C-alpha atoms as one frame of an Amber mdcrd trajectory, in Angstrom:
protein
   0.000   0.000   0.000   1.371   3.381  -1.037   2.049   5.713   1.861   0.129
   9.000   1.716   2.777  11.730   1.832   0.403  14.706   1.503   0.717  16.940
   4.552  -1.910  19.513   3.681  -1.816  23.111   2.484   0.778  25.104   4.429
   0.609  28.674   5.698   2.835  30.762   3.437   5.984  32.260   4.936   6.074
  36.028   4.477   8.980  37.168   2.250   9.628  40.112   4.637   9.448  40.902
   8.340   6.097  41.843   9.902   7.114  45.499  10.202   8.668  45.776   6.712
   5.568  47.380   5.135   5.151  50.159   7.735   3.760  52.783   7.751   1.513
  51.683   4.854   0.537  48.409   6.565   1.334  48.110  10.272   2.975  45.188
  12.043  -0.327  44.725  13.932  -2.341  44.407  10.738   0.139  41.916   9.258
   0.026  39.928  12.495  -3.761  39.651  12.417  -4.149  39.370   8.659  -1.467
  36.730   8.055  -1.174  35.117  11.465  -4.900  34.869  12.271  -7.088  35.262
   9.178  -4.917  33.426   6.629  -3.869  30.801   9.182  -7.552  30.217   9.933
  -8.349  29.610   6.254  -5.436  27.145   6.017  -6.630  25.199   9.067 -10.225
  25.158   7.807  -9.269  23.996   4.312  -7.041  21.184   5.546  -9.912  19.914
   7.686 -12.279  19.975   4.713  -9.785  18.385   2.285  -8.913  15.371   4.429
 -10.402  12.297   2.766 -12.094  14.353   0.016 -11.592  13.774  -3.751  -9.595
  17.030  -3.912  -7.059  16.041  -1.243  -3.516  16.351  -2.574  -4.360  18.610
  -5.525  -2.533  21.913  -6.133  -4.249  24.912  -4.554  -5.108  26.492  -7.940
  -6.860  23.321  -9.060  -8.828  23.139  -5.801 -10.028  26.730  -6.366 -11.211
  25.871  -9.889 -12.956  22.627  -8.867 -14.213  23.159  -5.313 -17.595  24.446
  -4.138 -19.101  25.860  -0.950 -16.959  26.143   2.153 -14.007  24.378   0.556
 -13.987  26.911  -2.286 -14.282  29.857   0.132 -11.266  28.751   2.169  -9.157
  27.681  -0.828  -9.935  30.910  -2.665  -8.979  33.013   0.323  -5.671  31.153
   0.692  -4.772  31.610  -2.988  -5.829  35.269  -2.908  -3.816  35.988   0.237
  -0.749  34.108  -1.023  -0.720  36.292  -4.141  -1.458  39.418  -2.062   1.244
  38.976   0.581   3.727  37.724  -2.027   3.536  40.881  -4.162   4.772  43.442
  -1.605   8.118  44.902  -0.510   9.233  47.810   1.686   7.635  51.165   0.771
   9.217  53.030  -2.111   8.295  56.497  -3.346   7.704  56.884  -7.106   7.272
  53.113  -7.354   6.708  52.369 -11.038   6.574  49.187 -13.135   9.128  48.463
 -15.834   9.602  45.826 -18.496   6.851  44.048 -20.399   4.140  44.575 -17.776
   4.723  48.358 -17.921   4.407  48.264 -21.708   1.199  46.211 -21.424  -0.324
  48.634 -18.877   0.221  51.612 -21.211  -1.047  49.602 -24.193  -4.257  48.484
 -22.466  -5.072  51.468 -20.214  -3.431  54.428 -21.975  -1.073  55.318 -19.127
   0.038  54.073 -15.718  -1.943  56.892 -14.052  -5.122  55.899 -15.920  -4.602
  52.291 -14.852  -4.078  53.305 -11.203  -7.192  55.482 -11.241  -9.382  52.690
 -12.618  -7.879  50.075 -10.274  -8.419  52.253  -7.187 -11.930  53.243  -8.295
 -12.927  49.593  -8.745 -11.422  48.750  -5.364 -13.179  51.631  -3.635 -16.589
  50.897  -5.182 -16.681  47.121  -4.670 -19.651  46.646  -2.361 -18.982  44.573
   0.735 -15.945  42.306   0.910 -13.692  41.170  -1.888 -10.705  41.917  -4.078
  -9.743  44.071  -7.054  -7.437  42.332  -9.538  -5.177  43.049 -12.479  -5.069
  39.916 -14.626  -3.959  38.820 -18.086  -6.239  37.017 -20.503  -5.162  34.200
 -22.824  -3.794  36.746 -25.319  -1.802  38.647 -22.689  -4.209  41.597 -22.600
  -4.655  43.159 -19.178  -8.030  43.447 -17.472  -9.205  44.783 -14.110 -11.914
  42.793 -12.327 -13.797  43.062  -9.061 -14.121  39.687  -7.320 -16.487  39.333
  -4.361 -15.693  37.409  -1.184 -13.148  34.634  -1.990 -13.424  34.595  -5.793
 -10.246  34.539  -7.914  -9.772  35.453 -11.607  -8.498  31.929 -12.409 -12.135
  30.834 -12.152 -12.722  32.967 -15.296  -9.698  31.599 -17.140  -7.560  34.659
 -16.343  -4.007  34.817 -14.985  -3.970  36.882 -11.738  -1.072  39.365 -11.526
  -1.811  41.983  -8.843  -4.487  42.323  -6.190  -5.601  44.713  -3.456  -7.632
  43.195  -0.625 -10.711  45.249   0.240 -11.956  43.093   3.113 -12.050  45.377
   6.164  -9.584  43.232   8.109  -6.922  44.221   5.552  -6.982  47.885   6.508
  -9.317  48.709   9.412  -6.671  48.863  12.167  -4.641  51.355  10.113  -7.250
  53.268   8.108 -10.618  52.622   9.827 -13.270  53.137   7.127 -10.973  55.071
   4.734 -10.691  52.352   2.101  -9.711  54.779  -0.724  -6.766  56.129   1.339
  -5.569  52.581   1.957  -5.790  51.688  -1.738  -3.883  54.836  -2.752  -1.077
  54.050  -0.283  -0.587  50.443  -1.418   1.176  51.445  -4.653   4.288  52.235
  -2.570   4.515  48.536  -1.638   4.018  46.777  -4.972   7.029  44.680  -5.946
   6.814  45.135  -9.709   9.482  42.480 -10.307   7.067  39.914  -8.848   4.231
  41.201 -11.067   6.544  41.072 -14.101   7.457  37.448 -13.312   3.783  36.487
 -12.963   3.002  38.183 -16.284   5.811  36.453 -18.163   5.317  32.965 -16.704
């Protein structure tokens, strides 16, 4: 009998210290957001996966195939992994370069126009969810609003960049000022990571 070597979905390790994103995102928010919320989704999903037909599958495949509570937890893990993985220490005048910068100008007219549309869609998403920059099958860039735990891969898109507009992502630092939070996040985007996602 083959030994089952699957040990479940693991909580991602942050690629920076918990205070590395201050003052844009505080150590306290990272502690709650990563250490409590994301860890909770990981624990929940592993409980739901055990003995199910989706046990052992890659996270992306679980998100595409799952339903109900399993989908909610898997989607939140994938979304948060992409979210936390795209940031670095704050940098003023933080601009993309390379092929993703060319694609942004091609598909939105300018980087400023892209930022304005991205922030507007993040600010006007009702309730909880995410705003995403994704690439379609032809490499064209699109901005989508995804509610709750949804992810663009469910629409056949390749997710590149996301801002989390669930209140737990910003409430300790910004209270109800979601637009201010969204505007500040551009300082943190690690455009090399976005470029790698685009080119993969």
